[in-house]
N, C-alpha and C positions, 0 to 999 in steps of 0.2 A: 781832672779831665781837661784836655785842651779843646775848647769849643772854637770852631773856625767857620769859614765860609760854607762848609758842607751843611751845617745845621740850619742855615737860613731857610732852606726849602722844606724843613720838617714842620708838621703841625705843632702848634703851640704846646699842646698836651705832652707830646713826646719830648720836646726841648725842656719843658719844665720838669718832667720826670727824670731825665738824665741829670739835670742840675741837682735835683733833690737827692737822687741816689748817690751822686758824687759827694754831696755834703752830709750824707747819712741822715737826712731829714725825713724820717719815716712818716710823720704827720702829713707833710706836703705830698710826698710820693703816694701814700695811700689814698689821699683825696682825689688823685688822678686816675685811680683804678675803678673798674666796675665792682660791685659787691661779689660777683662770681669769678673775678680775675684769677688767673693762674700764671705763675712765673716758673718756667722750666730752665734750670741752669745746668747745661751740659748733662742732661739726663735726670737730674733731681728736681722734683716738682714741689712748689709751694703754693698754698691757697689758704684762704681765711686770714682774718686780721692778724692773729698771733704769728703764724708762720711767715706771712709776707713782711710784717714788721721786723721779725728776726732776720729775714733775708736782707732787707734793706740796710739794717744797722750793722749786721755782723759779717756778711759774705765778703771774704777777702780782707777783713780788717786786721788780720794777723800779719799782713804783708805790706811793704811799702811799694806802691805801684804808681807808675805814670801811665796815662791813657791818652791816646790821640785818636780822634775820629778821622778815619782815612777816606770814607766814602759813604754816601747816602744814596739809596736806590729804592725803587718801588717794584715789588713783585706782585702784580695784581692789586689786591687790597692791603697787602702787607708792606709796611715800611721796614727797610733793612738799613741798619746803622752799623757800619763796620768799624771796629776798634782795633788799634794796635796797642798792646800792653807790654810794658817792661818793668821788671822789679825783682824783688828778692824771693819770689815764689819758685817752686821747682820748675826748672827749664829756663826761667828768666825772661822769656819772651812768649807772647801768644797773640794770635789774631782771632778775634771773636766777632760774630755777627749777632746783633740784637734784632730780632724779628718781631715787630710790633703789630698786633691786630687791634683795631679800634672798634668800639661800639659807640655810636654817636660821637661824643667828644671825649670819651674816656678810654683807657687802655683795658682791653678785655683779656689779652694774652700777650705774654712776652716770652719768646723762646731765645735763649742764649746758647749759641752753638759755635763750634769751632769753625773759623772762617777758612 
């Protein structure tokens, strides 16, 4: 993931999660989530330690992908981090929005949707 000036405005928790996800560091990423956290990735939902750990370590691992954060925005209480991906996955290019909901200083929900 290419971190750039866009990420400076993000809460520390979200920046740390994005770095941990990019490194496939499940222990660090899970520590940033609430116990009831849910991650929904283009319609498929993951919750609980086992499913979330699998998502962080395995989602997209079969592909070689570059990711660039193109925009950071706020929609009410939701932080939106737009990513442009390129790689050897079907279609070769994708734009995704990561929509983060925080509870206190931890991530309670992450919805990954087509941008």
